[in-house]
C-alpha positions, -999 to 999 in steps of 0.1 A, spaced: -131 -657 448 -158 -639 429 -164 -602 435 -197 -596 451 -219 -566 445 -214 -541 473 -241 -530 496 -229 -494 504 -237 -473 534 -239 -437 520 -224 -424 553 -192 -443 545 -186 -429 510 -156 -408 502 -163 -371 501 -155 -350 470 -146 -364 435 -125 -395 431 -97 -391 405 -90 -423 385 -57 -419 367 -58 -440 335 -86 -451 313 -77 -488 308 -100 -516 318 -90 -514 355 -95 -476 357 -128 -476 338 -142 -505 358 -134 -486 389 -150 -455 375 -182 -474 365 -186 -488 400 -180 -455 418 -202 -434 395 -231 -460 397 -229 -457 435 -234 -419 433 -198 -406 438 -184 -379 415 -156 -394 394 -130 -378 371 -110 -401 349 -78 -385 336 -61 -401 306 -29 -389 291 -37 -403 256 -62 -388 232 -85 -418 234 -90 -452 251 -72 -483 239 -43 -465 221 -18 -492 232 -38 -517 211 -48 -520 174 -80 -540 173 -62 -572 180 -80 -602 195 -73 -610 231 -87 -636 255 -107 -627 286 -99 -659 305 -127 -679 321 -108 -707 340 -93 -690 371 -127 -689 389 -157 -712 389 -180 -683 381 -182 -672 345 -163 -640 340 -193 -623 323 -215 -632 352 -189 -618 376 -188 -585 357 -226 -583 355 -229 -588 393 -206 -558 397 -227 -537 373 -206 -540 342 -225 -552 311 -209 -572 283 -217 -545 258 -185 -552 239 -180 -578 212 -173 -612 229 -171 -646 214 -170 -677 236 -142 -701 228 -148 -736 241 -124 -756 218 -91 -752 202 -59 -770 191 -25 -771 209 6 -781 190 39 -791 206 74 -786 192 73 -820 175 41 -813 156 20 -832 180 -17 -821 178 -39 -820 209 -75 -809 204 -89 -793 236 -125 -786 246 -147 -776 275 -183 -775 284 -181 -738 293 -160 -712 275 -123 -714 281 -122 -677 273 -141 -650 255 -125 -635 225 -126 -597 227 -110 -569 207 -88 -542 222 -84 -507 210 -105 -476 203 -128 -490 177 -165 -495 182 -172 -529 197 -139 -531 216 -137 -537 253 -121 -503 259 -148 -484 240 -176 -502 257 -162 -496 292 -157 -459 283 -194 -456 273 -205 -473 305 -184 -450 326 -198 -419 309 -233 -432 311 -229 -438 348 -219 -402 353 -181 -402 353 -163 -373 337 -135 -385 314 -107 -361 304 -84 -371 276 -49 -356 268 -48 -348 305 -14 -357 320 -14 -360 358 15 -343 376 -1 -346 410 -35 -356 423 -53 -343 453 -80 -360 472 -90 -397 468 -74 -413 438 -70 -446 421 -38 -452 400 -43 -472 368 -17 -461 343 -7 -495 330 26 -515 329 59 -498 338 83 -525 324 82 -556 302 87 -592 313 72 -605 281 64 -590 247 40 -600 220 46 -593 183 23 -603 154 -1 -593 127 -37 -584 124 -52 -596 91 -83 -604 71 -89 -640 60 -114 -664 45 -102 -691 70 -125 -707 95 -130 -694 130 -108 -710 156 -80 -709 182 -46 -725 178 -16 -725 202 20 -737 197 44 -745 225 78 -744 209 109 -725 221 120 -720 185 89 -698 179 85 -683 214 112 -687 240 96 -697 273 63 -685 258 38 -695 232 26 -686 197 -11 -682 190 -36 -678 161 -71 -665 167 -97 -661 139 -132 -648 142 -156 -636 115 -130 -631 88 -105 -612 111 -75 -627 127 -46 -622 150 -14 -642 148 15 -635 173 43 -649 193 46 -641 230 83 -640 241 96 -643 276 132 -638 264 155 -630 235 134 -599 226 160 -586 201 151 -615 177 114 -608 177 113 -605 139 129 -640 135 104 -656 159 74 -639 143 85 -652 108 88 -687 122 54 -684 139 37 -674 107 54 -702 88 44 -727 114 7 -717 114 7 -718 76 19 -754 78 -3 -766 107 -34 -745 104 -35 -734 67 -31 -698 77 -38 -673 49 -35 -636 55 -48 -606 36 -37 -571 44 -14 -581 73 -8 -552 97 20 -555 123 14 -549 160 32 -553 193 26 -552 230 42 -560 264 32 -571 299 47 -567 333 44 -592 362 48 -583 398 39 -594 433 33 -561 451 35 -558 488 5 -535 492 -5 -522 458 -9 -488 474 11 -457 464 8 -425 484 -23 -438 501 -40 -445 467 -50 -480 454 -29 -492 424 -49 -514 401 -44 -534 369 -11 -537 352 4 -508 371 2 -530 402 16 -560 382 -17 -579 383 -10 -604 355 -9 -641 352 29 -649 352 23 -681 332 4 -669 302 0 -631 306 -38 -632 308 -45 -601 329 -78 -585 318 -99 -604 344 -74 -594 371 -74 -558 359 -112 -555 359 -114 -572 393 -88 -550 409 -106 -519 396 -138 -531 412 -120 -539 444 -105 -504 446 -140 -489 441 -153 -512 469 -125 -501 492 -135 -464 487 -172 -470 490 -170 -492 520 -140 -477 537 -123 -512 535 -86 -517 533 -77 -522 497 -47 -543 505 -68 -568 525 -93 -570 495 -68 -577 467 -48 -601 488 -80 -621 494 -93 -619 458 -61 -618 437 -31 -629 457 -39 -667 455 -41 -664 417 -9 -644 414 9 -669 436 -4 -698 415 7 -681 383 42 -676 398 44 -713 406 30 -723 372 56 -701 355 84 -717 376 73 -752 367 68 -742 331 104 -729 328 118 -758 348 102 -787 329 109 -775 294 93 -789 263 88 -824 278 67 -809 305 48 -788 280 39 -818 259 26 -835 291 5 -805 299 -9 -804 264 -19 -840 266 -35 -835 299 -56 -806 286 -67 -827 257 -79 -857 278 -109 -841 296 -126 -808 302 -98 -782 295 -114 -755 316 -116 -777 347 -79 -788 341 -67 -752 338 -88 -743 369 -69 -769 389 -36 -752 381 -48 -720 397 -63 -735 429 -42 -736 461 -27 -770 469 -1 -785 491 23 -787 462 18 -751 452 23 -738 488 55 -758 491 68 -746 457 58 -709 461 88 -698 483 113 -712 458 93 -699 428 92 -664 443 129 -664 449 135 -671 412 106 -650 401 126 -622 385 155 -641 371 136 -663 346 117 -632 333 146 -609 328 158 -608 292 196 -601 290 194 -596 253 174 -564 257 200 -540 270 182 -509 256 212 -500 235 205 -499 197 176 -523 203 143 -521 184 122 -547 202 87 -538 213 97 -529 248 125 -505 238 102 -488 213 76 -482 240 100 -470 268 100 -434 257 62 -432 259 63 -450 293 86 -423 306 64 -396 293 32 -410 309 48 -417 343 32 -397 371 55 -371 385 
């Protein structure tokens, strides 16, 4: 399902500038591809800079949902890995009973990247590539209406999961650790990532948002016990993700990409690869005159459906199933094992209609009623309302 480099017939290009609304990974990837093909591109971003939702925290650019390495996929589309990226091929998974499962793979499971506005971050590197390709990027430019060809990439509109944690300095060794325990992360997971003396520790919650502080405290204590976590200068951060299975991912005739379209893995929330791919597909639809809905349904829908089924099974089986999955990952090549979870199968096709029917219910958090609530989602809602396109 890898994105191939387009061979563009200039007669089929859109006329006039293309407006990309939003300067996240999806929007900037789209801008890079369009500008490199010779189209005038204007990127309009409401914030003062790229990456303002993030704080320099480590995130994983996953590498298991496609046989092709994600960096090779990006390079084939004209996007260079000029951002800091550290391949992660091994880690440790803990279950709720303290069981320890080392996992490893021959190729990287994911690439550790930093998000935010700092030099070396994914966001800053994509901005530089877009400008170098010829795109015009306008900051503090709120879009009320857009005329002409447009691509919408303004990010998530609601929260189905939140992450809260700390960024910190440390003398600890590089590594990646994961805990599957509902006492730390209801229907989610807690993680610790350390690279070059910098670290990110967080809990990813799929429910009970109001108690985020309690879950984070338990997460830190658990990693201190199991991974000898030591933090210097801890700085709190938070974020949220939205999962959705759109019908067309088109709004007012414009392609909708990235998290605005709901392109996220419903199991684990890994969405950067989906965002980048969707931005490139939107560019391809404009350059080739191809139906964007046909493109994303071919390249992304099977992955979104697999994630929906995986989330359904994860919620259904509970901690016993999670332990079984951790053991399975530790018994062979973890990348190959994870890849099988995202490939179409008879079982996934049979389960998908049921999983989709229950898709919203397991992700809705009744504790977050937006009344006197200070969870990450409620704190971000005011800004979401301000950035919404009129």
